[in-house]
N, C-alpha and C positions, 0 to 999 in steps of 0.2 A: 504494500500500500504506500503510495507516495502522494503528498499534497504539495502543490506548487502554485503560489500566487504572488502578487507584487510585494507583500509584506511578510510572508512566511513560507518556508520550505521545510518539509519534514517527511518522515516515513517510518515504516515498521518493516523489518526484515526478519525472516524466520528460517533457521537452518536446523537440520536434524542429521545425526550421524553417530559414529562410534569414535569417541575420543575421551580421554580421562578429563574430568571436569577441572581438576587441579592444574593440569597442563594448559588447558584453554584459558583459565583465569590468569595464569602467569603470562601467557602470550598477550592477552588483551591489555593487561597493565603495562607491560613493556612497550608494546606497540603504541598505545595511547600516549604514554610519556614521551616517546620518541617523536611523536607528532604534535607536541606542545599542548596536550590536553591536561587539565588539572584534575587530579583524582579528588573526589569529594567524599567518598565513603563506600562502605560495603556492608551488606546485611545478609545474614543467612537465616532462612526459615525452612525448616525440615530439609528437603533435598534441593532447595532452590537458593541460588546465590544472586544477589542484586549488586551491580557495580554502577556507580554514577561518576560522570566526568563532565567538566564544563570548559568552555572557552568564553571570551567576553560576550559573544552573541549566540553561542551554541550550547546545547545540552544533549548529552548522550547517556542512555541507560542500557545496560546489558542484563538480561535475565538468563541465567544458566540453570537448567534443570537436569539433574543426573538420575536416570532410572537404571534399572538393572542391566539392560542391554543397549540403551541409546542415551545420548546426551542431546538436549535441544538448546538452541541459542536464539533468543529474541533480541534484536537491536532496535531501540527506539531513539530516533534522533530528531531534533528540532533546531532550526536556524532562523533567528529573528532578523529578517532583512532590514527592518527599520533601524535596529541597533547597529547593524553592520556598517551603515553609512558613516558612523562616528569613529571608524577605525583606520589605522594606517595600513599600507599595503601588506604588512606582516600579520594583520589581524589583532593588533594590540591597541588599547585605548590611546587616543591622542591627548 
C-alpha cells in the first residue's frame, strides 16, 4: 500500500520468509544507522518486536513477528512533504 500526494508520502510493506528474527533486527538497526536514521526505541510483546526510527520529516516503524517456521516483517513509513521543505539538501534542519 502506498499513499502519495503533495503533502504526504507513505506506505506499508509486508514480507514473509525464513530468517532468524535476531539476525533481521541486527541488520535493520545497522542499516538504518548507516542511512542516518535515528533509533527511537524498541518494544517486545510476546513474539513481536517493534522498532521505531525517525529523520527530521520521516518516521519508520518495523514490526517483526517470529513464528515457529516463518518470520514476517511489516514496514510502515511516512514522509511529511511539508516539513521536508525546511531542510537542507542532506535532509537536516536549517
